N, C-alpha and C positions, 0 to 999 in steps of 0.2 A: 751544509747547504751551499756555501760559497764555493767550495771545492767542486761539488756536483755541477753548479752553474758554469764554472770556468771550463771544466772538462767537457761538459755537454756542448757548450758553444764552440769549443775548439774542434771537437770531433765532427759536429754538424757542419761547421765551415769547411773542414777538409773534405768531407763527403760531398757537399754541394759543389765545391770547386772541382772535384774529380769527376762529377757527373756532367757539369756544363762545359768545362774546358775542352774536352776532346771533340766537341761538336763544332766549335768555331775557331779556336786558336790555330793560326797558321793557314787559314783559308783566305782567299782574296778579300781585300778591303776596297770598297767602292769609293770613288771620289764623290764629293758633294754634287757636282754638276753632271755626273754620269747618269744618263737616263736609261732606264730599262723597266720592264714590267715587273709586277710584284712576284709572279711565279719564278721568273728567271733569276731575280735577285735572291730569293730564298734558296733556290737550288744551288746557285753559284757560291754563296757565302756560308754554306752549311755542309757538314759531312755526316753520314750515318756510320754507326758502328755495326759490324756484322752481328746478326742475331743468332743467339744460342740461348739455352735456358739460363745460363749464369748471367750473361750480359742483360738479358731481358729482366731478370730479377734485380740485379745491382743497379741498373739504370732506370728501372721502373717504366720501361717503354720509351724513355727519351733517347735510347740508342737509335730510334727511328726519328731522328731530329728534323730531317727534311720534311717529313709528313707532319710532324708536330708544328713546324712553322707554317706550312700550307693550310693546315686545319687545326688551329690552336684550341678550338672547343671540342674537338673529337676526343672521346674517351680513349685513354692510353691503350686499353686492351684492343682497340680497333686499328691502331697505327700499323701494326704488322700486316694486317689485311690491306690497308691503304697503300702500303709499300709496293705491292704487286702492281696495282693500278698506276701509281705514280711512275714507277720504273718503265712500264710499258709506254706511258704517255711521253716520257722523256726520250726514249728510243725513237718513237714515231716522229718527234719534233726536233730531233738532233740537239737536245739539251743535255748538258753534262750532269750525270748523277753519280756522286762520289760516295763510295762506301768502302770502309777499310776495317781492319781488326783493331782491337784496343791497343795492343803493343805498337802496331805501326802508326796509329794516330799519335801516340806519345813520342815516337821517334820523329815524326813530322813536326810536332810542336817544338821539341827541343832543337831540331834543325832550324826552324824558323826563328826561334829566339836567338840562336847562335848567329844567324845571318843578320838580323836587325841590330844586334848588339856589337857587331864587328867594328863600327866606327868608334864606339866608346872604348873598346879594347885597344885600338890603334893609337888613341890619344894618350893612354897611360903608358904605352911602351916606349 
């Protein structure tokens, strides 16, 4: 029972981290005093992962994370439909809508972590 508990929590944590990290890590972080509307804030600080049957299954619809942030109570099965409307709205209002593939999001996260950790590496050298 203890082994099951430990393995279950480890795997669940890894899975949850792999679902949430690609949507926010490496995206712009807003300053406390930076004023902007709710919609703009959600669109700028979040990325979507390109939709395909595998990513839709693995991410449970949260690969449409911009829409999830804009409409948190919307059933996940409808987020894909909302994506079309939100993208059109963003284009019409010159809002940045960022969507990338799973591997590219991982590259961007690692690049961001490498960049922000550079001062720490230079201190040890």
